[in-house]
C-alpha positions, 0 to 999 in steps of 0.5 A: 891793594891795602896800603899800610904803614908798619908802626912797630919794630918788625922782625924781617927775614931776607932770603938771598944776599944779592942785588934784591937784598941790597935794594930791600936793605936800603928801603928797610934801613929807614924803618925800625926793624931787626933784619936777618939775612939767610943765604948760601952765598953773600954777594952784597955787603951787610952792616954789622947790625944785620944778622947773617945765617949761612944756609940754603933756603931749601934746607930750612924747616917751617919752624925756622920762620916762626919768629919773623913778621915779614919775609922777603924771598929774593932768590929764584924758587925751585918749588913753592911748597915752603912759600905756600906753607908760610903764606898761611901765617906770615907776610911773604914777598916773593920778588921773583914771582909777585903773584905768590906774595901776600904783600908787595913793597911799593916804592917809597920816598920821604923828605922828612915831612911826608912819605909817598909810596907808589905802586904800579897796579896793572903792570909791575914796573918798579923803575916807573913807580920810583920815578913817580915817587921821586917826582912827587917829592921834587914837586913838593920841594919846589912848591915849598920854595915858591 
């Protein structure tokens, strides 16, 4: 794993507008980025500054993805052909099948002073990673107050 911090504004595409999209939006809202969401159904509420495109992932052509830096796919895939093409030039995170992804998004927390990111290496367990990240931030707060 190569931990990185993105320092420049990114053009982010999220495929799907369900629970996974809602979680990614919460994380991405703390970072400078331009977000576009593509979905055939919008099941989560989107802020007015998020661009919405009502379309099915299967109908998109390769050229559609060109302007985006980071792509999160939050829907079950019927086939992996487009993902395999995108992986040649894009940073892609496939939430339903992380083994297809070119990057993962660890659980990240900050307290305005430091940022900590936690990822489970051997077994995917986002709840456990977020629990550890939260515990670290709480521990730091306690140390600061002592």
